[in-house]
C-alpha positions in Angstrom: -72.1 74.1 78.2 -74.3 72.7 75.3 -73.4 70.2 72.9 -73.1 72.6 70.0 -70.1 74.4 71.9 -68.6 70.8 72.5 -68.7 70.0 69.2 -67.2 73.0 68.1 -64.4 72.9 70.8 -63.4 69.5 69.4 -63.5 70.3 65.7 -60.7 73.3 66.4 -58.6 70.9 68.3 -58.9 68.2 65.7 -57.9 71.0 63.2 -55.1 72.3 65.3 -53.8 68.7 65.7 -53.8 68.3 61.7 -51.9 71.4 61.1 -49.3 70.5 63.2 -48.6 67.2 61.5 -48.6 68.4 58.5 -46.0 71.1 59.9 -43.8 68.5 61.7 -43.8 66.4 58.4 -42.6 69.6 55.7 -38.5 69.1 57.4 -38.7 65.4 56.8 -39.1 65.9 53.1 -36.9 69.0 52.8 -34.2 67.1 54.8 -34.7 63.9 52.5 -34.3 66.5 49.0 -30.5 67.0 49.9 -29.6 63.5 50.5 -31.0 62.7 47.0 -29.2 65.6 45.7 -25.9 64.6 47.5 -26.0 61.4 45.3 -24.9 62.7 42.3 -22.5 65.3 44.0 -21.0 62.0 45.6 -20.9 60.0 42.0 -19.0 63.2 40.5 -16.1 63.0 43.3 -15.9 59.2 42.8 -15.5 59.6 38.9 -12.9 62.4 39.4 -11.1 60.6 41.5 -11.0 57.5 39.1 -9.9 59.9 36.3 -7.4 61.2 38.4 -5.8 57.9 39.4 -5.9 56.7 35.8 -3.9 59.8 34.9 -1.4 59.3 37.7 -1.4 55.6 36.2 -0.8 56.5 32.6 2.9 56.2 31.5 4.1 59.5 29.9 6.4 58.9 26.9 9.5 60.9 26.6 11.1 61.7 23.3 15.0 62.2 23.6 16.9 64.1 21.1 19.1 62.0 18.6 22.1 64.0 19.4 24.2 62.2 17.1 22.1 62.4 14.2 22.4 66.4 15.1 26.5 66.2 15.5 26.2 64.6 11.6 24.1 67.4 10.1 26.1 70.0 12.1 29.1 69.2 10.4 27.8 68.3 7.2 26.4 71.9 7.1 29.9 73.4 8.2 31.4 71.5 5.2 29.0 72.7 3.0 30.2 76.3 3.7 33.8 75.3 2.3 32.4 73.1 -0.6 33.6 69.8 1.3 30.4 67.5 1.3 32.2 65.2 -0.8 34.4 64.0 2.0 30.9 62.6 3.8 30.4 58.9 3.2 28.1 56.3 4.1 28.2 52.9 4.4 26.7 49.3 5.3 23.4 50.8 4.7 20.3 50.1 6.2 19.3 50.6 9.9 23.0 50.4 11.4 24.6 52.6 8.5 27.7 54.1 9.7 28.9 57.5 8.4 32.2 59.0 8.2 34.5 61.5 6.5 36.8 59.9 4.0 40.1 61.7 2.5 41.9 60.3 -0.4 45.8 60.5 0.0 47.6 63.4 -2.1 51.1 61.7 -2.9 50.5 59.0 -5.7 52.5 56.8 -3.7 49.8 55.3 -1.2 50.9 54.0 2.5 47.7 52.7 3.5 44.5 53.3 5.4 44.2 55.3 8.9 41.0 54.7 10.6 40.5 57.6 13.0 38.0 57.4 16.2 37.2 60.2 18.4 36.4 60.5 22.0 33.1 60.8 23.3 30.8 63.9 23.1 32.9 64.6 19.6 32.4 64.0 16.2 34.6 63.2 13.2 35.8 66.7 12.7 36.6 67.5 16.1 39.1 70.3 15.8 41.4 68.9 18.7 43.6 65.8 17.6 41.1 64.4 14.9 40.5 66.8 12.1 44.6 67.6 12.0 45.4 64.2 11.7 42.8 63.3 9.1 43.8 66.4 7.2 47.4 66.3 7.9 48.4 62.6 6.7 47.1 62.4 3.3 49.6 64.7 2.9 52.3 61.9 3.0 50.3 58.9 1.4 48.0 58.0 3.9 43.9 57.6 3.2 42.0 58.6 6.3 38.6 57.8 7.2 37.1 59.2 10.4 34.0 57.8 11.9 30.8 59.2 13.9 30.2 57.4 16.6 26.7 56.8 18.2 25.6 58.8 21.5 27.6 57.3 24.4 25.5 55.3 26.9 24.9 56.6 30.5 24.2 54.9 33.5 20.6 54.5 34.4 18.9 56.9 37.1 17.8 55.1 40.3 14.5 53.9 40.0 11.5 55.9 42.4 10.6 53.6 45.2 6.5 52.8 44.8 4.9 53.5 47.9 2.6 50.7 49.4 -0.7 51.0 50.7 -0.8 51.7 54.6 -1.3 49.0 57.3 -4.9 50.4 58.1 -5.9 50.2 54.2 -4.6 46.4 54.4 -6.4 45.8 57.9 -10.1 47.4 56.1 -9.8 45.2 53.1 -8.8 42.1 54.8 -11.8 42.9 57.7 -14.5 43.5 54.5 -13.0 40.1 52.7 -13.4 38.2 56.0 -16.7 39.4 56.6 -17.6 38.7 53.1 -16.8 35.0 53.3 -18.0 34.4 56.6 -21.4 35.5 55.4 -21.0 33.2 52.1 -19.9 30.4 54.0 -23.0 30.7 56.7 -25.3 30.9 53.7 -23.9 28.0 52.2 -24.0 26.0 55.3 -27.8 26.6 55.7 -28.3 25.6 52.3 -26.5 22.3 52.9 -28.5 21.7 55.9 -31.7 22.3 54.3 -31.0 20.1 51.4 -29.6 17.3 53.8 -33.2 17.8 55.7 -35.0 17.3 52.5 -33.3 14.1 51.6 -33.6 12.6 55.2 -37.5 13.3 54.7 -37.7 11.8 51.5 -35.8 8.8 53.0 -38.3 8.6 55.8 -41.3 8.9 53.6 -40.6 6.2 50.9 -39.6 4.1 54.0 -36.8 2.0 51.8 -33.2 1.9 53.5 -30.8 2.5 50.7 -28.2 0.3 52.2 -30.2 -2.9 51.5 -31.0 -1.7 48.0 -29.4 -3.5 45.2 -28.5 -0.2 43.1 -28.7 2.5 45.4 -29.7 5.7 43.9 -26.7 7.8 45.4 -26.9 10.6 42.5 -29.9 12.0 44.7 -27.9 13.6 47.0 -25.0 14.8 44.6 -25.6 17.7 42.4 -25.1 17.9 38.7 -21.9 20.2 39.0 -20.5 18.0 41.4 -20.7 15.0 39.2 -19.0 17.2 36.6 -16.1 18.1 38.8 -15.8 14.7 40.0 -15.5 13.5 36.2 -12.8 16.0 35.4 -10.8 15.0 38.5 -11.0 11.2 37.3 -9.9 12.5 33.8 -6.8 14.7 35.4 -5.6 11.3 37.3 -5.2 9.4 34.1 -3.0 12.1 32.4 0.8 12.2 32.8 2.4 15.7 33.5 4.8 16.8 31.4 7.7 18.1 33.6 10.4 18.0 31.0 10.5 21.7 29.1 11.0 21.3 25.4 14.6 22.9 24.1 12.4 25.5 22.4 11.1 26.7 25.6 14.1 26.8 27.4 15.8 29.3 24.5 12.8 31.6 24.4 13.1 32.1 28.3 16.5 33.4 28.1 17.3 36.7 29.5 17.9 39.8 27.5 21.2 40.9 27.1 22.3 43.7 29.0 22.2 47.3 27.6 26.0 47.4 28.7 27.0 44.6 26.5 24.9 45.9 23.5 26.3 49.0 23.5 30.0 47.3 23.6 28.9 45.2 20.7 27.6 48.0 18.7 30.8 50.0 19.2 32.8 47.2 18.1 30.6 46.9 15.0 31.1 50.3 14.3 34.8 50.2 14.3 34.9 46.3 12.2 32.4 48.7 9.4 35.1 51.3 9.2 37.8 48.9 8.9 35.8 46.6 6.5 35.3 49.8 4.6 38.9 50.3 3.8 39.3 46.9 2.9 36.3 48.1 -0.2 38.6 50.8 -1.1 41.9 48.7 -1.5 43.3 49.5 1.5 44.9 46.6 3.6 47.9 48.2 5.5 45.6 49.8 8.1 46.4 51.8 11.2 43.6 52.5 13.9 44.3 56.0 15.9 41.9 56.2 18.7 41.4 59.3 21.2 40.2 58.8 24.8 37.9 56.4 25.4 37.5 55.0 21.9 40.9 53.1 22.4 38.8 50.5 24.4 36.6 50.0 21.3 39.5 49.8 18.9 41.3 47.3 21.3 38.2 45.0 21.3 37.5 45.2 17.4 41.0 44.4 16.4 41.0 41.5 19.1 38.3 40.1 17.6 39.2 40.4 14.3 42.8 38.9 15.0 41.0 36.1 16.2 39.3 34.9 13.0 42.2 36.2 10.8 46.3 37.1 10.7 47.5 40.8 12.6 49.9 41.3 9.8 49.3 44.4 8.2 48.2 46.4 11.3 49.1 49.1 14.0 47.5 51.0 16.8 48.1 54.6 17.8 46.6 55.9 21.4 46.3 59.4 22.6 45.5 60.1 25.5 43.4 56.6 26.2 41.0 56.0 28.6 39.5 53.1 30.3 35.7 52.8 30.3 34.4 52.7 33.5 30.7 52.3 32.5 30.2 50.0 30.8 33.3 48.3 32.6 36.1 47.4 30.1 39.6 46.1 31.0 41.8 48.3 28.5 44.9 47.1 29.6 44.4 43.4 29.4 43.1 44.1 25.8 45.9 45.6 24.5 48.3 43.2 26.0 46.5 40.8 24.0 47.6 42.7 20.7 50.9 41.8 19.2 51.4 44.9 16.8 53.4 48.0 16.5 51.4 50.1 19.6 52.4 54.1 20.0 50.9 55.1 23.3 51.2 59.2 23.3 49.7 61.0 26.4 49.5 64.5 26.9 47.6 65.1 30.2 50.2 65.6 32.7 48.0 65.0 36.2 48.8 62.0 38.6 45.8 60.3 37.5 46.7 60.3 33.5 50.3 59.1 34.5 49.4 56.5 36.9 47.1 55.0 34.1 49.7 55.5 31.6 52.4 53.4 33.9 49.8 50.6 34.4 49.0 50.5 30.6 52.6 50.4 29.8 53.3 47.5 32.5 50.4 45.5 31.5 51.8 45.6 27.8 55.4 45.2 28.2 54.7 42.2 30.9 53.2 40.5 27.7 56.7 40.9 26.4 55.4 43.3 23.0 58.6 44.7 22.1 56.6 47.0 19.3 55.0 48.9 21.9 56.1 52.6 22.7 54.7 55.2 24.8 55.7 58.8 24.6 54.6 61.7 27.0 54.1 65.2 24.9 54.0 68.5 26.7 51.7 70.3 23.9 50.7 73.8 24.0 46.7 74.3 23.7 47.1 76.8 21.3 48.8 74.9 18.6 47.0 71.6 19.0 44.5 73.1 16.3 47.0 73.6 13.4 47.8 70.5 11.0 51.3 70.9 11.5 51.3 70.4 15.3 53.5 68.2 17.9 51.0 65.3 17.8 50.3 64.9 14.2 54.1 65.3 13.6 55.0 62.6 15.8 52.5 60.3 14.6 53.7 60.8 11.0 57.0 60.1 11.8 56.3 56.9 13.8 54.1 55.5 11.0 56.7 55.7 8.1 58.8 53.7 10.4 56.4 51.4 11.9 53.8 51.0 9.6 54.3 52.1 6.2 53.3 50.3 3.5 53.7 49.7 -0.5 51.8 49.2 -3.2 51.3 45.7 -4.2 49.8 44.1 -7.4 47.3 41.3 -7.3 47.7 38.7 -9.7 44.3 37.3 -11.3 44.3 33.4 -11.7 44.3 32.1 -15.1 41.8 29.5 -16.0 42.7 26.3 -16.8 39.6 25.9 -19.6 
């Protein structure tokens, strides 16, 4: 074998080796490109998860219909069909304006003013009890004002429990934080050791012992930031902490009034506004007729009014009175405190209604109110929508005997000058 043939064989082998190396390097580049292309996908996934979490954390506002205003509009539209919109009145203008239906007396001999309160889920022209009374009593000398109430309060729904992170996630987070803290502490220790070594070498080079120097340079081992921190600590030690809160801070920290108390106060103010409106119209012999749960707000308003003024010239008529379970209100106790003529009518003949009526009567009689009378009535459902039904006639007869008023002239004061 000659030298030329050996050279040719070597060149062939070298070319084969180079080709094989190029073939091995191609898959690596191909494999590297998908990883690079995967990075944008991972970024997109992270962005999508972030946006979804933001959507879940957003609070969705819910707009509830104002059913009280809707009832007022529907009643006005009904009265407009019969050209009776002049009965609608609004008073106490502002954010807390009150609406009602007013009818003046038709006899020329006014007996007084009657404030009619409807039950929950009703309105001021409700066909049972409310509308017959407000249209029937003006024929016997009574001015009637039937009020619209706001929506009745409802109990809160139970809160949805928040899901807490699992123990695995918490352990992973704790391990990550502890690992980061250990690395940080180790790096700080290394820097501190290097700093101390440098100071030792500098002291050994100078050959001076700082213990025997008149003004030792202690600031060399302490940085500017450490000196600032020490100065701040010294300044804080000179200050006396203010542990006594001012009266303004205590007043600002007072808790919010519960929504149940706010609701009771709003209902009481509505009844008080109706009584005040009748006084404005010249009616001072006042009767409150409360149907259902409105008896609670009538009793609360009268009790508050009598705490500031006399109870003369007032009477109360209850029709199927019910205590308020939510918000909780002691109706029997409030009625027992009223020393005025009270007519208590109930038409429900269920055992629960009879028991509640018996307890109500016992509470009032115990307080020795001899002007209280309770009357059970059995009425036909098809007769309660007529103005001349059993309830309206019974109320009119009791008012004539126990609460009828008379017209009184008011003398004007003469000027002495």
